[in-house]
Every structure is written in structure tokens, then in C-alpha cells.
TORLUM-506045 format. One line per field, with one value per residue (C-alpha): residue in one letter; residue number from 1; x, y, z. Coordinates in pm, 1 decimal. Last residue first. Layout:
rest = A/...
nr = NUM/...
xx = X/...
yy = Y/...
zz = Z/...
REM end
This chain:
rest = K/S/P/E/Q/K/S/A/A/R/K/V/A/R/A/R/I/N/E/M/T/K/L/T/I/N/R/S/L/T/P/S/V/F/G/I/M/D/V/S/L/Q/L/L/S/H/P/Y/Y/G/T/T/H/R/A/I/G/L/T/S/L/A/S/S/A/F/T/K/P/S/C/V/M/W/T/A/R/R/V/K/S/M/N/T/A/V/P/G/P/L/V/S/Q/V/V/I/G/H/K/A/Y/E/T/A/L/D/D/S/F/K/D/V/F/A/K/S/A/S/Y/I/S/L/M/P/A/P/I/V/A/S/M/S/S/I/N/I/V/V/G/K/R/R/E/V/M/G/P/L/F/M/K/C/M/Q/T/V/S/F/V/N/C/A/I/V/S/N/V/L/K/E/T/D/P/L/N/L/Y/Y/E/P/H/S/Y/S/I/G/V/N/N/V/L/V/G/I/E/V/D/D/T/Q/E/R/I/T/D/Y/I/E/P/G/A/S/F/D/V/A/I/I/K/T/Q/V/K/A/E/T/E/I/E/K/A/V/D/E/L/K/S/L/T/R/S/V/L/V/V/N/L/G/K/K/A/L/A/K/A/Y/A/K/G/I/G/D/T/A/G/T/V/L/A/W/Q/G/M/E/K/L/K/I/G/T/G/I/L/K/P/G/L/L/N/E/Y/I/W/P/F/V/K/R/L/L/Q/V/S/V/I/F/V/C/V/G/G/F/I/D/Y/A/N/V/M
nr = 319/318/317/316/315/314/313/312/311/310/309/308/307/306/305/304/303/302/301/300/299/298/297/296/295/294/293/292/291/290/289/288/287/286/285/284/283/282/281/280/279/278/277/276/275/274/273/272/271/270/269/268/267/266/265/264/263/262/261/260/259/258/257/256/255/254/253/252/251/250/249/248/247/246/245/244/243/242/241/240/239/238/237/236/235/234/233/232/231/230/229/228/227/226/225/224/223/222/221/220/219/218/217/216/215/214/213/212/211/210/209/208/207/206/205/204/203/202/201/200/199/198/197/196/195/194/193/192/191/190/189/188/187/186/185/184/183/182/181/180/179/178/177/176/175/174/173/172/171/170/169/168/167/166/165/164/163/162/161/160/159/158/157/156/155/154/153/152/151/150/149/148/147/146/145/144/143/142/141/140/139/138/137/136/135/134/133/132/131/130/129/128/127/126/125/124/123/122/121/120/119/118/117/116/115/114/113/112/111/110/109/108/107/106/105/104/103/102/101/100/99/98/97/96/95/94/93/92/91/90/89/88/87/86/85/84/83/82/81/80/79/78/77/76/75/74/73/72/71/70/69/68/67/66/65/64/63/62/61/60/59/58/57/56/55/54/53/52/51/50/49/48/47/46/45/44/43/42/41/40/39/38/37/36/35/34/33/32/31/30/29/28/27/26/25/24/23/22/21/20/19/18/17/16/15/14/13/12/11/10/9/8/7/6/5/4/3/2/1
xx = -4903.7/-4524.0/-4359.9/-4176.9/-3800.8/-3737.0/-3943.2/-3732.1/-3406.8/-3544.1/-3656.6/-3319.3/-3143.2/-3375.7/-3321.6/-2943.8/-2934.1/-3141.8/-2914.8/-2610.4/-2751.7/-2843.8/-2493.5/-2337.8/-2546.6/-2463.9/-2089.2/-2084.2/-2302.9/-2070.0/-1762.5/-1919.4/-1772.2/-1465.7/-1674.6/-1913.6/-1614.0/-1464.2/-1793.5/-1814.7/-1452.3/-1515.4/-1816.2/-1630.7/-1344.4/-1594.6/-1715.9/-1344.0/-1271.9/-960.2/-1040.1/-674.4/-378.1/-24.5/-159.6/21.3/226.5/-88.8/-385.5/-477.9/-487.7/-780.0/-987.5/-942.7/-1009.7/-1326.1/-1474.9/-1423.4/-1561.2/-1881.1/-1957.5/-2175.4/-2167.7/-2248.7/-2458.1/-2385.2/-2664.5/-2619.1/-2531.8/-2471.1/-2160.5/-1963.4/-2107.0/-1987.6/-2129.1/-1876.4/-1943.5/-1639.8/-1292.7/-983.5/-677.8/-345.4/-48.7/305.6/559.8/896.4/1213.3/1431.6/1430.2/1049.2/1078.6/1031.3/796.5/564.2/566.1/455.9/160.4/64.9/60.4/-159.7/-410.1/-416.0/-460.3/-753.0/-899.3/-899.1/-1061.8/-1331.1/-1415.2/-1424.2/-1630.7/-1877.5/-2176.3/-2027.4/-1809.4/-1694.0/-1451.5/-1092.3/-1107.3/-1465.5/-1323.1/-1177.6/-835.3/-711.0/-331.9/-148.4/220.7/434.2/789.3/1139.5/1483.5/1536.7/1648.6/1382.1/1115.5/1233.0/1230.3/881.1/715.9/677.6/672.1/417.8/200.5/231.2/146.7/-154.1/-291.6/-262.7/-486.2/-798.1/-821.8/-672.3/-809.1/-1155.0/-1163.1/-1058.0/-1318.4/-1591.0/-1508.9/-1506.3/-1829.0/-2044.8/-2324.0/-2251.1/-2497.3/-2235.4/-2064.3/-2382.1/-2448.6/-2407.9/-2491.7/-2337.8/-2026.4/-1691.9/-1432.6/-1111.7/-884.6/-741.5/-367.6/-251.6/115.8/290.7/640.3/610.6/883.6/767.2/944.5/897.2/529.2/370.1/589.9/536.1/158.8/147.6/374.3/143.4/-153.2/19.6/-61.7/-409.6/-742.5/-926.8/-713.5/-861.3/-628.7/-665.0/-364.9/-407.6/-142.1/-205.6/-30.1/-128.4/-348.0/-564.3/-917.9/-872.5/-607.3/-808.1/-1136.1/-972.2/-806.0/-1139.3/-1311.8/-1031.6/-1026.7/-1403.0/-1371.8/-1087.2/-1272.6/-1060.7/-859.1/-520.6/-482.2/-127.0/-134.3/88.4/127.7/51.2/-147.3/-465.0/-354.9/-333.6/-692.7/-817.1/-653.2/-771.5/-1130.4/-1113.5/-992.8/-1254.7/-1548.3/-1497.8/-1241.7/-920.4/-936.4/-560.3/-393.4/-39.1/120.0/386.0/659.6/816.1/805.0/857.3/503.8/369.0/513.0/469.7/445.0/79.9/-107.5/-21.6/-333.0/-625.0/-481.7/-292.7/-513.6/-846.6/-846.8/-505.9/-449.3/-799.7/-813.1/-467.8/-595.7/-926.6/-821.2/-522.4/-709.5/-991.7/-749.5/-571.0/-899.8/-1012.9/-684.6/-695.2/-1058.2/-972.0/-668.7/-877.4/-1143.2/-881.8/-728.0/-1067.3/-1158.4/-830.2/-899.2/-782.3/-803.1
yy = 2331.8/2337.4/2558.5/2368.0/2412.6/2072.6/1906.9/2076.7/1949.7/1595.2/1611.0/1744.6/1460.5/1197.8/1333.5/1344.3/979.7/883.5/1083.9/914.9/568.9/660.9/794.7/478.8/255.8/478.8/466.7/87.3/48.5/273.2/79.3/-243.1/-588.6/-465.0/-194.0/-458.2/-651.8/-338.1/-251.6/-603.0/-592.5/-257.9/-396.5/-711.6/-495.3/-299.4/-630.0/-704.5/-400.1/-186.5/-76.3/-148.3/-12.8/-103.7/-433.3/-672.5/-440.5/-300.1/-522.3/-591.2/-214.7/-189.5/-445.3/-274.1/67.6/-54.1/-230.8/78.0/309.2/100.2/-95.8/-4.2/-343.8/-563.2/-288.2/14.7/256.4/632.4/681.9/1051.8/956.7/1242.3/1183.7/823.8/476.4/364.2/337.4/236.8/287.0/346.4/314.8/410.0/264.4/393.1/172.6/339.4/127.5/367.4/142.5/166.0/545.1/618.5/326.9/412.6/778.4/673.3/478.4/738.2/1023.5/817.5/736.3/1090.1/1240.5/1005.5/1135.0/1490.2/1368.0/1187.5/1502.3/1731.6/1491.5/1364.5/1389.9/1112.7/866.4/586.9/364.8/429.3/754.8/689.9/403.9/676.2/801.3/774.4/800.8/571.9/653.4/407.6/450.0/311.8/417.8/647.1/931.6/838.0/845.3/1186.0/1322.3/1178.6/1389.0/1740.7/1665.4/1391.8/1636.7/1893.1/1654.3/1506.9/1842.2/1992.5/1727.5/1659.9/1968.7/2240.1/2091.5/2035.9/2381.6/2554.9/2362.2/2442.4/2813.9/2834.4/2635.2/2840.8/2584.5/2304.4/2311.9/2328.3/2015.1/1811.1/1707.4/1411.7/1515.7/1743.2/1733.4/1609.5/1700.0/1531.4/1458.5/1106.4/1142.3/877.1/911.6/636.1/671.3/1031.1/1102.2/1385.5/1702.8/1913.2/1817.4/2141.8/2370.2/2163.0/2158.6/2535.3/2595.1/2367.6/2590.1/2879.4/2715.0/2871.9/2736.4/2425.1/2217.3/2394.7/2354.3/2229.6/2023.1/1762.2/1547.8/1203.8/964.7/601.5/412.5/257.6/318.0/621.4/794.5/726.5/855.2/1167.3/1245.5/1199.3/1447.5/1703.8/1683.5/1733.6/2047.6/2180.6/2152.0/2150.7/1829.7/1686.6/1411.0/1313.4/956.3/749.4/403.1/87.8/-117.4/1.7/356.7/263.1/135.2/443.8/683.7/477.3/486.1/862.4/912.4/676.1/857.7/1159.4/1350.7/1252.0/1447.4/1408.7/1119.7/1125.1/813.1/830.6/613.8/519.5/244.9/-23.0/27.8/-50.5/-397.0/-460.8/-826.8/-795.6/-1121.6/-1434.3/-1647.8/-1409.3/-1074.8/-1217.3/-1507.5/-1324.7/-959.9/-897.1/-1250.8/-1310.8/-964.4/-1011.6/-1338.2/-1193.8/-884.9/-1018.5/-1347.9/-1167.1/-995.2/-1322.4/-1496.7/-1217.6/-1232.0/-1613.9/-1612.5/-1353.8/-1552.5/-1868.5/-1689.5/-1551.4/-1895.3/-2053.4/-1778.9/-1827.3/-2194.0/-2504.5/-2815.0
zz = -316.4/-313.4/-573.6/-849.8/-834.7/-680.7/-954.6/-1222.6/-1073.6/-1056.4/-1420.2/-1533.2/-1349.7/-1499.5/-1850.2/-1801.5/-1692.7/-1998.6/-2229.9/-2078.0/-2142.6/-2501.2/-2561.3/-2419.7/-2645.0/-2941.6/-2879.2/-2851.3/-3161.4/-3361.4/-3248.2/-3378.3/-3312.5/-3124.1/-2957.7/-2825.1/-2692.7/-2537.0/-2366.3/-2223.4/-2107.4/-1937.6/-1752.1/-1653.8/-1527.8/-1322.0/-1177.5/-1106.8/-892.9/-935.4/-1289.4/-1349.6/-1542.7/-1432.4/-1302.2/-1067.8/-847.0/-691.6/-777.9/-412.3/-354.6/-597.3/-406.7/-72.0/-225.6/-400.2/-101.8/115.6/-156.0/-167.9/-482.6/-778.8/-951.4/-651.1/-495.0/-277.8/-189.0/-220.0/-585.6/-655.0/-856.5/-700.6/-354.5/-371.2/-443.3/-704.4/-1079.4/-1288.6/-1155.3/-1370.7/-1145.5/-1305.4/-1120.3/-1082.2/-904.6/-844.4/-809.1/-1004.9/-1312.7/-1314.0/-1338.5/-1708.4/-1778.1/-1490.0/-1594.6/-1943.5/-1808.8/-1548.7/-1800.7/-2032.1/-1757.3/-1614.3/-1960.7/-2025.0/-1698.8/-1833.4/-2155.6/-1955.3/-1759.2/-2062.9/-2275.2/-2016.6/-2251.5/-2463.8/-2271.2/-2505.5/-2313.2/-2199.9/-2003.4/-1888.6/-1681.4/-1462.5/-1347.3/-990.3/-989.7/-748.4/-701.5/-506.0/-380.6/-380.5/-497.7/-195.9/-425.6/-681.1/-409.9/-288.6/-644.5/-707.4/-436.2/-577.4/-948.6/-884.2/-690.2/-969.7/-1253.5/-1073.1/-953.6/-1303.5/-1457.3/-1251.1/-1030.2/-1249.2/-1572.8/-1426.1/-1269.9/-1591.8/-1792.0/-1539.5/-1534.4/-1913.9/-1948.3/-1713.4/-1748.4/-1996.9/-2286.2/-2563.6/-2429.8/-2400.7/-2043.0/-1808.6/-1449.9/-1184.2/-1399.8/-1272.1/-1011.3/-900.6/-606.3/-607.7/-652.2/-405.8/-312.5/-117.2/29.7/146.7/399.9/624.3/740.9/429.4/409.6/530.8/320.5/6.3/49.2/96.8/-202.4/-399.2/-312.6/-491.3/-826.5/-832.4/-706.7/-827.6/-591.6/-288.8/8.1/367.1/474.4/747.2/913.0/1056.2/1290.2/1329.0/1575.8/1300.9/1428.6/1653.4/1440.8/1125.5/1263.7/1409.6/1077.2/898.5/1130.5/1110.4/732.2/722.9/934.4/718.5/388.0/70.5/78.1/168.6/426.4/514.0/643.1/870.3/724.7/920.8/670.6/841.2/759.0/391.1/395.9/579.1/333.2/35.7/166.4/222.1/-133.6/-280.0/-124.9/95.7/301.5/123.9/-200.5/-210.8/-27.6/111.5/257.0/524.7/676.9/347.0/83.2/348.8/482.7/137.6/118.2/-252.5/-354.0/-440.1/-439.8/-636.2/-614.5/-567.5/-683.2/-982.9/-1091.4/-1087.8/-1195.7/-1351.1/-1480.0/-1616.2/-1776.9/-1933.3/-2091.7/-2215.9/-2410.8/-2601.8/-2640.2/-2820.5/-3057.3/-3129.5/-3204.0/-3438.2/-3628.5/-3657.2/-3773.4/-4038.3/-4156.8/-4182.8/-4384.7/-4625.9/-4668.6/-4729.1/-4978.0/-5167.2/-5231.5/-5048.6/-5263.3
REM end
């Protein structure tokens, strides 16, 4: 005879199994079956003649710009340093034989920069928008120990949050009018997993992820694809990782992999080892949220300790 404890145990096993399947099945589709067997059905060149990429002179932004150019799109490169913009534009024109435009603005500055961008893009049809520009900490740090906190917070919000909303406001109307377009917003894995000692940065990227999700729902009926990309560690200047590995991939590898998920995943880490990392953190969090947070905190404290030690050694006078 089945007793109450057996029924309760069966219900618990069923709930846990459903929760695990909810995590695992979408992961398999978005990272393995979709990109490998189905492939993106979005023909980017048909979205418009031009792509625009912010933060386009280094790392993931530069890799996206090059990858889109290889697909035949002309590229508007927007970043802070004119000399770097000129170098990247020359690379792209030489390698991909497409047109480029460059716009030098500092996204941590005031709202007037968007007037500059608008004026310099009036004559181009932006079919693909990549909101990549962003800033983070020099190393993980406790919130109360952040140097010049007010300035950092304002810069992070201006660069990571305000830039995304303003660029979408600027270029979505044209996409809606044409009933086609792609918006790729670069968030961060730190937006969806515990990220102590990156609190301001991760919170800003959480905004990007949530904004992207709701924007995708609002404008799907207008033929607009909005994707939130949540990368893990990539070998860039921001991450301060110089050598690419299987887990910490190169920007080129990341951008190519992430583009293969376009039209398949609304949210994606872009690179399946990063998805494995997120899945592992999620599974630990499912079993014990406290353990997941503490493991992350310990990792961040170790990274901070190494960074502080390096900074101190540089300040020591040579003998």
C-alpha cells in the first residue's frame, strides 16, 4: 500500500526532474542541435546594407564587425579612439571588400554624442545593430572599496545602459518601417549568475538582458530579431586575458559562434563552453544557492588578491 511518504517522495522527484529538464533540453537545442543541425535562418545581408557596431575597435566588438563584413554588410564603426577606428576600418575594407564609416564618440560622455551619431548615419540603412560598448572594473572589488565610486557608477550606467536604450531608440524605427532588422545586445554571464564584487557591472548587464528580452517580445510582430548575448570569459583587453584557451576563447571564435545562434536563441552565452559553465553554476545553485554564491565570492576574492599583488609589485622601486 502506498503511503503518504511515498507520494511525497514521488512528487519531489517529479518536480526536480522537470526543473532539470527545463534547463537541459533548451541548452541542448540552443547550443548543439540548433546551430549545428538547423543553423540560423536569418540572412543578415537582407536586413539592410549596413551594420553598426559600438565599441568596435577591440575585442568582441571588433570581431563582430569583421564577421558581419565577411557576410557582405557594410559596417559603421563607433568607438572612442579615432586612430583605432581608422586602423580597424582599413583592415575590414582590405579583408572583406566592403564600405565602412567611422564615428568617434565617447559613450561615457553626455547625451550630445547621440546627435553626432544620428547626423553621421542619416544616409545609411542600418539593418543590424550590435550594442557592444561597455566598461567594467579593473578587477573585482567590494562595492564600498571602489575607487571614485560616483564617477565609475555614472560611467557604467552611461556606457552599459544608456547607450543600449539610446541606440535602439535611434535605429529601431527604421527597422520597424522596413519590417526587418536585427539587434544584438551584448550583456554578460555575470547578469544571470552570482557575481559578487562586480555588483555595479553585473547589474548594468542584467538591465541589458531584461531590456532585450522584453524588446524582442514587443517587436517580433514587426519582423525584428532582438538577441541578448551573455558571454563568459573571452580573451580581451577588458578581461585582461591575453592567451585564448578552450574556455577563454578568442573574440573571433566567440563572434562566429554567437552569430550561429542568431534566430535560434533569444538569450545565449554565444559559445557552448560558456553555456556549460553557466549550466554548471545553475545546477550548483539549484542544489544550494548559498554554495553557488560562496564559490563565486571565493573566486572573485582570489582574482582581486592577485590583481592587488601585481599592482603593489609595480609600485615597488627597482633595486
